[in-house]
C-alpha positions in Angstrom: 7.0 -16.1 -22.4 5.7 -12.6 -23.0 4.0 -10.0 -21.1 1.0 -11.4 -19.0 -1.9 -9.3 -17.4 -1.1 -9.4 -13.6 -3.2 -6.7 -12.1 -4.8 -3.5 -12.5 -3.9 -0.1 -10.9 -7.6 -0.1 -9.4 -6.4 -3.0 -7.4 -3.0 -1.8 -6.4 -3.0 1.6 -5.4 -0.1 3.8 -4.9 1.9 2.9 -1.8 0.7 -0.6 -2.1 2.6 -3.8 -3.2 1.1 -7.4 -3.7 2.6 -10.8 -4.8 1.6 -12.7 -7.8 2.4 -15.9 -9.6 3.4 -15.1 -13.1 4.6 -18.0 -15.2 6.7 -20.0 -12.9 8.0 -17.3 -10.7 6.4 -15.4 -7.7 6.8 -11.7 -8.6 6.1 -8.5 -6.2 4.6 -5.6 -7.8 4.7 -2.3 -6.1 3.1 1.0 -7.2 5.4 3.5 -5.6 4.5 6.9 -4.8 4.4 9.2 -7.7 2.8 6.4 -9.9 5.7 4.2 -11.0 4.8 0.6 -11.0 7.9 -1.9 -10.3 8.0 -5.6 -10.5 10.7 -7.5 -8.5 11.5 -11.1 -7.3 9.3 -11.6 -4.3 11.6 -13.3 -2.1 14.5 -11.6 -0.3 17.8 -13.1 -1.4 19.0 -13.4 2.1 17.0 -16.0 3.8 14.2 -16.6 1.4 11.7 -14.6 3.3 8.2 -13.1 1.6 9.1 -9.4 0.6 5.6 -8.7 0.6 5.4 -8.9 4.5 8.2 -6.2 4.6 7.6 -2.4 4.6 7.4 -0.1 1.8 8.1 3.6 2.4 8.4 5.7 -0.8 10.5 3.5 -2.9 12.5 1.6 0.0 11.3 -1.8 0.7 12.6 -3.3 4.3 12.5 -7.1 4.6 10.7 -8.0 7.9 13.2 -10.8 8.9 16.8 -9.2 9.1 15.8 -5.6 7.8 17.6 -6.0 4.5 16.7 -2.6 2.5 16.2 -2.4 -1.2 15.7 0.7 -3.4 12.9 -0.5 -5.7 13.7 2.3 -8.4 17.0 0.5 -9.1 16.4 -2.7 -7.0 19.8 -2.4 -5.5 20.5 -2.8 -2.1 20.7 0.0 0.7 21.5 -2.2 3.6 23.8 -4.2 2.8 24.9 -2.4 -0.5 26.5 -5.4 -2.2 23.1 -6.9 -2.7 20.3 -6.5 -5.4 16.9 -8.0 -6.5 15.7 -9.1 -9.9 13.6 -6.6 -11.6 11.0 -7.5 -14.3 9.7 -5.5 -17.2 6.3 -3.8 -16.5 4.0 -2.5 -19.2 1.0 -0.4 -18.2 -2.0 -0.5 -20.6 -4.7 1.9 -19.3 -5.3 0.6 -16.0 -3.9 -2.9 -16.6 -0.5 -4.0 -15.5 1.5 -6.6 -17.5 4.8 -8.1 -16.4 7.4 -10.2 -18.3 8.4 -13.0 -16.0 11.3 -14.0 -18.3 12.8 -10.4 -18.2 15.2 -11.1 -15.2 16.3 -14.0 -12.9 15.9 -14.1 -9.0 19.0 -13.3 -7.0 20.2 -15.4 -4.0 22.8 -13.9 -1.4 26.1 -15.6 -1.3 27.5 -16.2 2.2 
């Protein structure tokens, strides 16, 4: 699969995030402060909670269930530091946001 049109910058303002079905994956798209757009797996690797229900502050996303935190600039865990979430390639064309859903594989935390 290749890049697919997912949303526009008019619909996803800076500081916002939204979850989309792209191909066969649910992908979280976040428009970070400063203008960067990031696409990650939409489900927390800990206990499969929707990350869109969490809190986004700057580039830090906190899952609502057990407060796992991720730096969306790197998709690495902050708390706990050993975890990470999948990151998908993003292409911006004008105001259109395109995502390649085959660019990564969702992560699951191992006990």
